[in-house]
C-alpha positions as CSV (number, residue, x, y, z in Angstrom):
1,M,43.0,46.3,90.6
2,N,40.3,44.2,88.8
3,H,40.5,40.6,90.2
4,W,40.7,39.2,86.9
5,T,43.5,41.6,85.8
6,D,45.4,40.4,89.1
7,L,45.0,36.7,88.3
8,S,46.3,37.3,84.7
9,I,49.3,39.1,86.2
10,Q,49.9,36.3,88.8
11,Y,49.6,33.4,86.0
12,A,52.0,35.2,83.9
13,N,54.7,35.4,86.3
14,Q,54.2,32.2,88.3
15,R,53.1,29.9,86.0
16,A,54.1,28.3,82.4
17,Y,52.1,31.4,81.0
18,L,53.9,31.3,77.6
19,D,53.7,27.6,77.1
20,D,49.7,27.3,77.9
21,L,49.2,30.8,76.0
22,F,50.4,28.6,72.7
23,R,47.4,26.7,73.0
24,I,45.4,29.8,72.2
25,Y,48.1,31.6,69.8
26,P,50.3,29.0,68.1
27,T,51.9,31.6,66.1
28,I,54.3,29.0,64.1
29,P,55.8,30.7,60.9
30,E,54.2,29.5,57.6
31,G,56.2,28.3,54.9
32,I,57.6,30.8,52.3
33,R,54.8,32.3,50.0
34,D,54.5,30.7,46.2
35,V,55.5,32.6,43.6
36,D,53.7,32.3,40.6
37,E,56.3,31.2,37.7
38,D,54.6,33.0,34.9
39,M,54.6,36.2,37.1
40,W,58.5,35.5,38.2
41,A,59.3,35.3,34.3
42,A,57.8,38.6,33.6
43,V,59.8,39.9,36.5
44,E,63.1,38.2,35.1
45,E,62.3,39.6,31.6
46,S,61.8,43.3,33.0
47,F,65.0,43.2,35.3
48,N,67.3,41.9,32.5
49,K,65.7,44.7,30.2
50,T,66.1,47.2,32.8
51,D,62.4,48.1,32.0
52,N,62.0,50.1,35.1
53,E,58.0,50.6,34.6
54,A,57.2,47.2,33.6
55,L,59.5,45.9,36.6
56,I,57.7,47.4,39.2
57,M,54.4,46.9,37.8
58,E,55.1,43.2,37.8
59,L,56.3,43.3,41.2
60,L,53.0,45.5,42.4
61,A,51.2,42.4,41.4
62,F,52.9,40.0,44.0
63,P,51.5,39.7,47.5
64,L,54.6,40.9,48.8
65,F,56.5,43.7,47.4
66,P,60.7,42.8,47.9
67,I,61.3,46.4,49.4
68,K,60.0,48.3,52.1
69,D,59.3,51.7,50.9
70,S,56.4,54.4,52.1
71,Y,55.4,54.8,48.6
72,V,54.9,51.1,47.5
73,A,51.0,51.2,49.0
74,Y,50.3,54.1,47.1
75,L,51.4,52.5,43.8
76,K,49.4,49.6,44.8
77,R,46.4,51.5,45.1
78,D,47.0,53.5,42.0
79,P,49.0,51.7,39.5
80,A,48.4,54.7,36.9
81,S,50.5,56.8,39.3
82,V,53.6,54.6,38.2
83,Q,53.8,56.5,34.6
84,R,53.2,59.8,36.3
85,N,56.0,59.4,38.7
86,P,59.1,58.3,37.0
87,N,61.4,59.8,39.9
88,T,59.9,57.8,42.5
89,I,60.0,54.6,40.1
90,N,63.7,54.9,39.1
91,R,64.4,55.3,42.7
92,L,62.6,52.1,43.7
93,S,64.6,50.4,40.6
94,G,67.4,51.2,41.4
95,R,67.4,49.6,44.8
96,L,66.0,46.5,43.0
97,Y,68.9,46.2,40.6
98,E,71.3,46.5,43.5
99,M,69.2,43.6,45.4
100,G,69.7,41.3,42.4
101,L,67.2,38.6,41.1
102,A,68.1,36.0,43.7
103,K,67.3,38.5,46.7
104,I,64.2,39.9,45.1
105,Y,62.9,36.3,44.7
106,E,63.9,35.6,48.7
107,K,62.0,38.7,49.7
108,S,58.7,38.3,47.7
109,S,58.3,34.6,49.1
110,E,59.2,35.7,52.9
111,P,56.5,33.8,55.1
112,K,53.9,36.1,56.9
113,E,54.7,38.1,59.4
114,T,53.9,36.4,62.7
115,N,52.1,39.4,64.1
116,R,49.7,39.2,61.2
117,Q,48.7,35.7,61.4
118,I,47.4,36.4,65.2
119,G,44.1,38.0,64.4
120,P,42.4,34.6,63.5
121,L,43.8,32.5,65.9
122,F,41.6,33.4,69.0
123,K,38.3,32.5,67.0
124,R,39.7,29.4,66.2
125,W,40.6,28.6,70.0
126,L,37.1,29.7,70.6
127,N,35.7,27.2,67.9
128,S,37.4,24.4,69.3
129,G,35.4,24.3,72.5
130,E,37.9,25.4,75.1
131,L,35.1,27.6,76.9
132,G,33.2,24.5,77.3
133,M,30.8,24.8,74.4
134,R,31.1,25.6,70.7
135,P,30.1,28.9,69.2
136,V,26.6,29.0,67.2
137,P,25.3,30.7,64.3
138,L,23.3,33.8,65.0
139,A,19.6,31.7,64.6
140,T,20.6,29.4,67.4
141,F,22.3,32.2,69.6
142,A,19.1,34.4,69.3
143,A,16.4,31.5,69.7
144,T,17.2,31.1,73.4
145,M,18.4,32.7,76.4
146,D,20.7,29.8,77.2
147,N,24.7,29.9,77.8
148,A,26.2,30.6,74.0
149,V,28.7,32.2,72.4
150,L,27.9,33.7,69.1
151,D,29.9,32.3,65.9
152,A,29.9,35.1,63.4
153,G,32.0,37.3,61.2
154,D,33.2,40.7,62.2
155,A,30.4,42.4,60.5
156,Q,27.6,40.3,61.9
157,L,29.2,40.9,65.6
158,M,29.2,44.7,65.4
159,D,25.8,44.3,63.8
160,F,24.2,42.2,66.4
161,A,25.9,44.4,69.1
162,R,24.7,47.6,67.5
163,K,21.4,46.2,67.3
164,H,20.5,44.4,70.5
165,L,23.4,45.7,72.7
166,N,23.4,49.4,72.1
167,Y,26.7,49.3,71.1
168,T,28.1,52.7,69.9
169,H,31.9,52.2,69.6
170,E,33.4,52.2,66.1
171,K,36.1,49.5,66.7
172,G,34.8,45.8,66.0
173,L,34.6,42.9,68.4
174,D,36.1,39.3,68.7
175,F,33.4,38.0,71.2
176,I,29.9,37.9,71.7
177,G,28.4,35.7,74.5
178,R,25.5,35.0,76.9
179,F,26.2,33.4,80.3
180,N,23.3,33.3,83.2
181,G,21.2,35.8,81.1
182,Q,24.0,38.6,81.0
183,Y,25.8,39.7,77.3
184,I,29.3,40.0,77.2
185,I,31.2,41.4,74.3
186,G,35.1,41.7,74.0
187,E,38.0,42.3,72.1
188,A,41.0,40.1,71.8
189,K,44.5,40.8,71.5
190,F,48.3,39.2,71.8
191,L,50.5,42.0,72.4
192,T,53.9,41.0,71.5
193,D,56.0,44.0,72.6
194,F,56.2,47.6,73.5
195,G,55.9,50.8,71.8
196,G,54.1,52.0,68.2
197,H,51.7,49.4,66.7
198,Q,51.4,47.5,70.0
199,N,50.3,50.6,72.3
200,A,47.8,51.3,69.6
201,Q,46.3,47.8,69.6
202,F,46.3,48.1,73.6
203,N,44.6,51.4,73.4
204,D,42.1,50.1,70.8
205,A,41.1,47.1,73.4
206,I,40.6,49.6,76.2
207,S,38.8,52.1,74.1
208,T,36.1,49.2,73.6
209,I,35.7,48.5,77.5
210,S,35.1,52.2,77.6
211,A,32.4,52.5,75.2
212,N,28.7,52.4,76.0
213,A,26.9,49.2,75.7
214,D,24.1,46.7,77.6
215,A,26.5,44.4,78.2
216,I,29.8,43.2,80.3
217,K,32.8,44.5,78.3
218,V,36.3,42.7,78.3
219,A,39.5,43.3,77.2
220,I,41.1,39.8,76.5
221,L,44.7,40.7,76.5
222,D,48.0,38.6,76.5
223,G,51.6,39.4,76.1
224,V,54.0,41.6,77.5
225,L,51.3,44.0,79.3
226,F,51.8,41.5,82.4
227,I,55.4,41.7,82.8
228,E,56.5,43.6,85.9
229,G,57.9,47.4,85.0
230,K,57.2,50.6,84.5
231,N,55.9,50.3,80.9
232,K,52.7,52.1,79.9
233,M,50.7,49.2,79.5
234,R,51.8,47.7,82.9
235,R,50.9,51.4,84.4
236,Y,47.7,51.4,83.2
237,L,47.0,48.2,84.8
238,D,48.1,49.2,88.1
239,D,46.1,52.4,88.1
240,C,42.8,51.5,86.0
241,P,39.3,51.3,87.7
242,D,38.6,48.0,89.0
243,N,35.6,47.6,87.1
244,F,37.5,47.4,83.8
245,N,37.5,43.9,82.9
246,I,41.1,43.4,81.5
247,M,42.5,39.6,81.3
248,S,44.2,36.8,80.1
249,A,42.5,34.4,77.8
250,L,43.7,31.8,79.9
251,V,41.4,33.1,82.7
252,F,38.3,34.4,80.4
253,R,36.7,30.9,81.1
254,E,36.7,31.0,84.4
255,F,35.6,34.7,84.4
256,L,32.5,33.4,82.2
257,Y,31.3,30.9,84.4
258,S,31.6,33.3,87.4
259,I,29.1,35.6,85.9
């Protein structure tokens, strides 16, 4: 097993792993979403008039539609389809009338799901200077070969990796750095559970470190994958090549300075 993977497993099973991880991923639920008063007044009017099309159109304009349904995303992307599909609109409206206005308001103002807030937190942690340096803009990063972390958006990170590191994978990156003259690229994930979307997230990170690049590749993973057991993620860690750098963000600093 890769040394840094083994170290991460030991950390997760012998120390206050979750307590320490909270510094990086402080997944505090946000407060309820604000609901625009004028938009809500229009919803109430449509609801009270049982104007199905108007009710659906008003609610589609909200950041969060109050019911989960596989057809809602299509309606959001093609509002004209509301008029062309009366049976779908009537079906959705029936569920809304059954819920009542109070429940519709409650569902429309729910906080963002925690796992959807996780994405920016790793970069926020990088910006805090926890690695012993703060990320720098591209001009500064490219001016020397000193140790540095690149401060850039997703598109700029990808562009740099393609132009300068011969990175050909289609997946984006969360980290580009340079230590002791060597470039390091990585993708960061916090895997909150097993199965479904979380397995796909794990596979994305593995595909990144399997890709071609003139750089050291790292999957910076945290969460349930380090739990002892027979789950797919943990079995992969036990069997993967020892040159696959899979590690917790909590040991990532030590890894960088060991290069």
